[in-house]
C-alpha positions in Angstrom: 44.9 23.3 11.5 42.4 22.8 14.3 39.8 24.8 12.5 40.2 22.7 9.4 39.7 19.5 11.5 36.4 20.9 12.9 35.2 21.7 9.4 36.1 18.2 8.2 34.2 16.7 11.0 31.2 18.9 10.2 31.4 17.9 6.6 31.7 14.2 7.4 28.7 14.5 9.7 26.7 16.3 7.0 27.5 13.6 4.5 26.5 10.9 6.9 23.3 12.7 7.7 22.4 13.1 4.0 23.2 9.4 3.3 21.0 8.4 6.3 18.1 10.6 5.1 18.4 9.2 1.6 18.3 5.6 2.9 15.3 6.3 5.1 13.5 8.0 2.1 14.3 4.9 0.0 12.9 2.6 2.6 9.8 4.7 2.9 9.2 4.6 -0.8 9.7 0.8 -0.8 7.3 0.3 2.1 4.8 2.7 0.5 5.0 0.9 -2.8 4.5 -2.5 -1.2 1.6 -1.3 0.9 0.0 0.3 -2.2 0.2 -2.8 -4.2 -1.2 -5.0 -1.4 -4.0 -2.5 -0.8 -4.7 -2.4 -4.6 -4.9 -6.2 -4.7 -7.3 -6.3 -1.7 -9.4 -3.6 -3.3 -9.6 -5.5 -6.6 -10.5 -8.7 -4.8 -13.3 -6.9 -2.9 -14.5 -5.3 -6.1 -14.6 -8.6 -7.9 -16.6 -10.2 -5.0 -19.1 -7.3 -5.0 -19.5 -7.7 -8.8 -20.1 -11.5 -8.4 -22.6 -10.9 -5.6 -24.5 -8.2 -7.6 -24.5 -10.4 -10.7 -26.0 -13.2 -8.7 -28.7 -11.0 -7.2 -29.6 -9.5 -10.5 -29.8 -12.9 -12.3 -31.8 -14.4 -9.4 -29.1 -16.8 -8.2 -29.0 -15.0 -4.8 -31.1 -12.7 -2.8 -34.9 -12.5 -2.5 -35.5 -14.0 -5.9 -33.5 -17.1 -5.2 -35.2 -17.6 -1.8 -38.6 -17.3 -3.5 -37.6 -20.0 -6.0 -36.5 -22.3 -3.2 -39.8 -21.9 -1.5 -38.4 -19.9 1.4 
């Protein structure tokens, strides 16, 4: 009877451990997904800004060509 009680406690502890690990893994996935999406949004914004700046330079709206047109 005592041995069965110890085994039950071990089983209960193992179940609690597995549930805890699953919860932590789920939280890690959620944090990772949120971080990834925010990082992706920041990257896209940066890429858009670089594209706008390069387009301005290539069309003469910014950079040395624009300064020359303004007389500077």
